[in-house]
C-alpha positions as a Markdown table, in Angstrom:
| # | Residue | x | y | z |
|---|---|---|---|---|
| 1 | Unk | -5.6 | 10.7 | -5.2 |
| 2 | Unk | -9.3 | 10.0 | -5.9 |
| 3 | Unk | -10.2 | 10.7 | -2.3 |
| 4 | Unk | -8.4 | 14.0 | -2.4 |
| 5 | Unk | -10.0 | 15.1 | -5.7 |
| 6 | Unk | -13.4 | 14.2 | -4.5 |
| 7 | Unk | -13.0 | 16.2 | -1.3 |
| 8 | Unk | -11.4 | 19.1 | -3.0 |
| 9 | Unk | -14.3 | 19.3 | -5.4 |
| 10 | Unk | -16.8 | 19.1 | -2.5 |
| 11 | Unk | -18.2 | 15.7 | -3.5 |
| 12 | Unk | -17.9 | 13.8 | -0.3 |
| 13 | Unk | -20.0 | 10.9 | -1.7 |
| 14 | Unk | -17.4 | 10.3 | -4.4 |
| 15 | Unk | -14.7 | 9.8 | -1.7 |
| 16 | Unk | -16.4 | 6.9 | 0.0 |
| 17 | Unk | -15.2 | 4.1 | -2.4 |
| 18 | Unk | -11.5 | 5.3 | -2.7 |
| 19 | Unk | -11.3 | 5.9 | 1.0 |
| 20 | Unk | -12.5 | 2.4 | 1.7 |
| 21 | Unk | -9.8 | 1.1 | -0.8 |
| 22 | Unk | -7.1 | 3.2 | 1.0 |
| 23 | Unk | -8.1 | 1.7 | 4.3 |
| 24 | Unk | -8.0 | -1.9 | 2.9 |
| 25 | Unk | -4.5 | -1.3 | 1.4 |
| 26 | Unk | -3.3 | 0.3 | 4.7 |
| 27 | Unk | -4.5 | -2.8 | 6.6 |
| 28 | Unk | -2.2 | -4.9 | 4.4 |
| 29 | Unk | 0.9 | -3.1 | 5.7 |
| 30 | Unk | -0.3 | -2.9 | 9.3 |
| 31 | Unk | 2.6 | -3.8 | 11.6 |
| 32 | Unk | 5.4 | -2.9 | 9.0 |
| 33 | Unk | 7.4 | 0.1 | 10.1 |
| 34 | Unk | 8.9 | 2.7 | 7.7 |
| 35 | Unk | 10.6 | 2.2 | 5.3 |
| 36 | Unk | 9.3 | -1.4 | 4.9 |
| 37 | Unk | 5.7 | -0.3 | 4.5 |
| 38 | Unk | 6.7 | 2.1 | 1.7 |
| 39 | Unk | 8.9 | -0.5 | 0.1 |
| 40 | Unk | 6.0 | -3.1 | 0.1 |
| 41 | Unk | 3.8 | -0.6 | -1.7 |
| 42 | Unk | 6.4 | 0.3 | -4.3 |
| 43 | Unk | 7.2 | -3.3 | -5.0 |
| 44 | Unk | 3.5 | -4.1 | -5.3 |
| 45 | Unk | 3.3 | -1.4 | -8.0 |
| 46 | Unk | 6.2 | -3.0 | -9.9 |
| 47 | Unk | 8.9 | -0.5 | -8.9 |
| 48 | Unk | 12.4 | -1.8 | -8.1 |
| 49 | Unk | 13.1 | -1.4 | -4.4 |
| 50 | Unk | 16.6 | -1.3 | -3.1 |
| 51 | Unk | 17.8 | -2.9 | 0.1 |
| 52 | Unk | 17.5 | -0.9 | 3.3 |
| 53 | Unk | 20.6 | 0.5 | 4.8 |
| 54 | Unk | 20.0 | -1.0 | 8.2 |
| 55 | Unk | 20.0 | -4.7 | 9.1 |
| 56 | Unk | 16.7 | -6.4 | 8.5 |
| 57 | Unk | 15.5 | -9.5 | 10.4 |
| 58 | Unk | 14.3 | -12.5 | 8.5 |
| 59 | Unk | 10.9 | -12.0 | 10.1 |
| 60 | Unk | 10.6 | -8.4 | 8.8 |
| 61 | Unk | 11.8 | -9.4 | 5.4 |
| 62 | Unk | 9.1 | -12.2 | 5.3 |
| 63 | Unk | 6.4 | -9.8 | 6.5 |
| 64 | Unk | 7.3 | -7.3 | 3.8 |
| 65 | Unk | 7.2 | -9.9 | 1.1 |
| 66 | Unk | 3.8 | -11.1 | 2.4 |
| 67 | Unk | 2.5 | -7.6 | 2.5 |
| 68 | Unk | 3.8 | -7.0 | -1.0 |
| 69 | Unk | 1.9 | -10.0 | -2.3 |
| 70 | Unk | -1.3 | -9.0 | -0.6 |
| 71 | Unk | -1.0 | -5.4 | -1.9 |
| 72 | Unk | -0.4 | -6.6 | -5.4 |
| 73 | Unk | -3.5 | -8.9 | -5.3 |
| 74 | Unk | -5.7 | -6.2 | -3.7 |
| 75 | Unk | -4.6 | -3.5 | -6.1 |
| 76 | Unk | -5.3 | -5.7 | -9.1 |
| 77 | Unk | -8.7 | -6.6 | -7.8 |
| 78 | Unk | -9.4 | -2.9 | -7.4 |
| 79 | Unk | -8.2 | -2.1 | -10.9 |
| 80 | Unk | -5.3 | 0.0 | -9.4 |
| 81 | Unk | -2.6 | -2.1 | -11.1 |
């Protein structure tokens, strides 16, 4: 949202830091397909995430849990808790 607000106001310099943060967070879910990438982000923010309707492999479940942990850590370090 900070990137959007900065660009909307015409202040491109203010968008540099939040854009870098977005890229770092996006890298944490690299390789996870929808809806698992969204679920990882929601879980990292503390929201309750239901189970997907389709079958999920153990590898995908593990990757999603790992991405959730990384996102949670990175969000906390960025003050985005």
